[in-house]
N, C-alpha and C positions, 0 to 999 in steps of 0.2 A: 945511823949510831944509835935512834932511838927505836931501831928494832931490836938489836943485841937483851936477850935477858942481862939483868945487873948490871948496865953503863950507867940507869940515870939511879943507881943506889952507890953507889961507889963514893962516897969524899969522903968532909971532913965536917965533924960538930961545931958551932963556931957560940961562941961565948962574950952575950953582950947585955950590955943595960935594959933591953926589952927583953930579956929572954935567950932561950936556945935557937939557931938557924944550922937546918942542914947545909950547904954547897958542894951541890954533884964535881967532881973533877971533870966529868967528861957529860956532855948532853950533845942531845940530836941537835943537826945544822939548824932546824923553819922551829924548834926552839922558842928561841925571838920573833917578837909580832915583825919587826924589823929585817929582818931577813927576807920572812916570807913577802911584803911588802916590797923590798928590791926587785927580788923576781918578776912579780907580778909585774913589776912597770916598765922595767927590762922586759920582759913577753911582750906587752903591748904595744910601747912604744916601737919594739924595732920589727914589728907584724907591724904594722902599718908603716916604716919608711920601705919596705920590705916591696909593700902594695904599691906606693908611689915608684920606686924604683921601677919594678918589673911592667906595673903601666904607663905610668905619666903621673903628674896628681891631677890634671882635666879627665879622662877619664874613671880615677881611684873618688875621684870626689864626684862623678856622677853612680857610682854605686852606691850612696848615701844618700844622696836628692836630687834630684830629676833637673835641670834647668831649664829644659829644651819646656816642662810640661807650664815651667811659671813664667818661662821667656812669651808664652802662646796666649798669655790671656790678654794683653792689650790690644793682640789682632781678632781675639773672637768673639769679644765682648762686648761688642753693638752687634753682631748678628745674637747670639746665645748668652741670654747673661747667667746660666746653670753652672759655663763652666768658671764662673767665682767659686762656687765651690766645687765644681769635680776637680778644680787640675790641679790644686795646692793638697784634693786627697792624689790622685795621679803619684804627685813627685815625688813623697815622700814611698811609693810601696817599690818593694823588692823586686825583683826578674832576675 
C-alpha cells in the first residue's frame, strides 16, 4: 500500500488542543514498528524451529558451537598445553 501514490495523503485533519493533526485513512502495512518487529521475530524463531526439526537438536546445536572441541580439552591438556588456547577457537569456527 505504501508504494501506491497518494495512499498516505488521503485522510482527515483533526483539530485538538495541541494543534492540527493529519490522520491518514490508509497506511502501509509496515508503517508501524510493531508489525516489522513481529515479522522479524516470527522469521527468526521459525528458521530455528525448522532447522531443529530437519537436523535434530544435537546436530543443529553443533552447527553453532563445536562441543567436541570443548570435550577434547581435558584429554589433551597434559600432552599439549596449547590446546587450552586453540580448542576454544575451534569451538566457534564455522565449517
